[in-house]
C-alpha positions in Angstrom: 26.6 9.5 1.9 23.8 7.5 3.0 22.8 3.7 1.0 19.3 2.7 0.9 18.2 0.2 3.0 16.3 -2.2 0.1 20.1 -1.5 -2.6 20.8 -5.5 -2.0 17.5 -6.3 -2.6 17.0 -5.4 -6.3 17.7 -8.3 -7.7 15.6 -10.3 -5.4 11.9 -8.8 -6.6 11.3 -11.4 -8.4 12.3 -14.3 -5.7 10.1 -11.7 -3.5 7.0 -11.5 -5.6 7.2 -15.2 -6.3 7.0 -16.0 -2.3 3.7 -13.9 -1.6 2.0 -15.9 -4.4 3.4 -18.9 -2.4 0.5 -19.9 -0.5 -2.4 -17.5 -1.9 -3.6 -16.1 -5.1 -2.8 -11.9 -5.3 -3.2 -8.5 -7.1 -0.9 -6.0 -7.5 -1.9 -4.5 -4.1 -1.6 -7.1 -2.1 1.5 -8.1 -3.4 3.1 -5.0 -2.5 1.3 -4.6 0.8 2.2 -8.2 1.5 6.1 -7.6 1.1 6.1 -4.5 2.5 4.4 -5.4 5.5 6.4 -8.0 6.2 9.8 -6.3 5.1 9.1 -3.9 8.3 10.0 -0.4 7.1 13.2 -2.3 6.3 12.1 -3.7 2.4 9.8 -1.6 0.5 8.4 -2.7 -3.0 6.6 0.1 -5.3 4.7 -0.3 -8.3 8.0 1.0 -10.9 9.3 -2.2 -9.5 6.5 -4.5 -9.6 4.8 -3.9 -12.3 7.4 -4.9 -14.6 8.5 -7.9 -12.5 4.9 -9.1 -12.8 5.0 -8.9 -16.4 8.7 -10.4 -16.7 7.4 -13.8 -14.6 4.3 -14.2 -16.9 6.6 -13.9 -20.0 8.3 -16.6 -18.0 5.7 -18.6 -17.3 6.4 -18.2 -13.9 3.3 -16.8 -12.9 -0.5 -16.7 -14.4 -3.4 -13.8 -14.6 -6.9 -13.7 -14.8 -9.8 -10.7 -13.3 -11.6 -11.2 -10.2 -13.6 -9.6 -7.7 -12.4 -8.4 -5.3 -13.2 -8.0 -1.5 -14.2 -4.4 -1.9 -17.0 -5.3 -5.4 -13.7 -4.5 -7.7 -12.1 -5.6 -10.1 -8.5 -6.4 -10.4 -5.8 -8.7 -12.0 -5.0 -11.4 -9.8 -1.8 -13.4 -10.4 -1.4 -17.5 -9.7 1.9 -19.2 -9.2 2.1 -21.9 -12.3 4.1 -25.1 -11.2 6.5 -24.3 -13.0 7.0 -20.9 -10.7 6.9 -23.2 -7.8 9.6 -25.2 -9.0 11.5 -21.9 -9.6 10.7 -20.9 -6.7 12.7 -23.6 -4.4 15.2 -23.0 -6.7 15.7 -19.4 -6.0 15.2 -20.1 -2.1 17.8 -21.8 -2.0 20.2 -19.9 -4.2 19.4 -17.2 -1.7 20.3 -19.2 1.5 23.6 -20.1 -0.3 24.5 -16.6 -0.7 23.5 -15.6 2.7 25.6 -18.5 3.8 28.6 -17.6 1.5 28.4 -13.9 3.2 28.2 -14.2 6.3 31.2 -16.6 5.8 33.3 -14.2 4.4 31.9 -11.2 6.4 33.1 -13.4 9.4 36.1 -14.9 8.3 37.6 -11.8 5.8 
């Protein structure tokens, strides 16, 4: 049975979104494109995962949003990382690295 390439990342969608907003406010399509571009066809974030995660992050106060005009002259909702979101991002990144290190140890020594 063939497994999906991104099955391990299903729980990391919110981390990826927070990280994509760390240095720049983005609209939904921009977040999706950035993650998919950097993921180099090994990670694919679709709209069915993106928008529910954006709602959850907003409900938790980790991101804000506001309507702006895009570089193409269209109106789009931009997402902005809050101070609480920056703190959570730091925690989540640290936990991710701990997880990866633990998995590497298990794989190497099991």
